[in-house]
N, C-alpha and C positions, 0 to 999 in steps of 0.2 A: 350331709355336707355342711361344712362350716366355711364362711367367707368373711374376711375383714379387710377394710381399706384404710390406708394411711397415706398422707400427702407429704411430699418433701420437695423443696426447691433445689434446682441444680445450681451449685455454687461455682464461682469463677475458677477456683482452684481445682475443680473436678473436670474441667473441660480441656480439650486439646487445642491445637493451633487453629482448627477450623471452627471452634466455638461449640463443638459437639461434646456431650458427656463422654468422657474417655471410656472405652469399652471395659477396662479393668475395674471401673467403679460400679458396674452393674451388680457384681456379687455383693457389694455393700448394701445396695438397695434391697436385694433379696433378704439379706440378714435383718435389715430394719423391718421388713415385712414380717419375717418369722417371729422376731422378738416381740413386736407390737401385737401380732395375732395371739401369741401365747399369753401376753399381758392382758389382752381383751377378755380372756377366759378366766381371769382372776388368779393366774399363776405367772410367775416370772422365771426367766432363765436363772437369775441369781438365786431364787428360792430353790429351784431344782438342783442347782449345783451345791449351794451352801447347806441347805437343810436336808435334802433328800440324797445328796451325793451322787447325782446322776448328771452326766454330760451327754451332749448330742452332737457328735462330730458329723460333718458332711461326708457322705459316702460317694455321692455322684451328683453332677450338675450338668444339665443339658440346657443350652441357651439358643434362642432364635432372635436375631436382631432384624427388625423390619424397617423402622424409621429412626432417625437420630433424635435424641433429646438435646435441647439447646440450653445454653447459659441463661439463667434466671427464669427458666420455665418451671412451672409447678407440675410435678409428676405424681400421679396417683398410683400407688403400689397396692394391687389387689392380691391377696394371699388366700388361696383356696385349698381346703382339705376335702378331697372327693371321697375318701374312705377312712374308716376308723383305723388308727395306727395299730400295728401288731409288732412285728419285728422291726419295721421301718416306719418312719414318719415322712410322708411324701407331700411336699408343698408344691403347688402349682402357682406360679407368680405371673401376673399380667401387669405390664406397665402401660399407662395411658397418659397422653399429653393433655394440654389444656383444651384442645379441640375434641377430646374424648376419643382420639384415634389410638388403637392398639399399636404400640411402638416396639414392644419387646415381650417375650414370654420365656419362661424357664420352668424346669422341673428339677427340684432339689430333693434328694433322698438323704435322710439322716438316720443314724442308728442310735440306740440307747446303750450307754456304758455305765456300769456300776463303778464309781470312782474308788471305792474301798477294795474291791476285788480286781479292778482293771479288766473286767470281762463284759462282753456283750450280753444284754438282757432284753427281754420283751418290754413293751410299753409299760411304764410305771402306772400304778393304780391311780395316782393323783391326776394324771392326764386322761386315763380311761374314764374315770368318774366325771371329770369336767366335760369331756367331749361326748360321752354316751347320749345325752339328750338330742344331739344333732344328727345321729346316725341310726 
């Protein structure tokens, strides 16, 4: 298992009339979590795309909203990989408010695509090698 946390403050422009983080912005938080988790392993999305010609489109997203996030609140984005990726990379995200209460969770499934061939592939070696010590 691999887990990484990143913090982000809710901006005014991200809220609705009630002062809640607008539900459409949660996908952006998950993306921040994914990008920073991959970066914490010493690999970047940019490197995967530019050097290795691999992209990771989202295949599926399941979300559970429990409590609202509010304007100016610091949110902890926990991104967890429960299993070694094979055909899919499955991220479990948990969002916590400043009181450390779980406010949202999501499961995001991504696939790997070879940009040269425009075909689906298995997990690239660079990610397998980087993640293997954790599984």
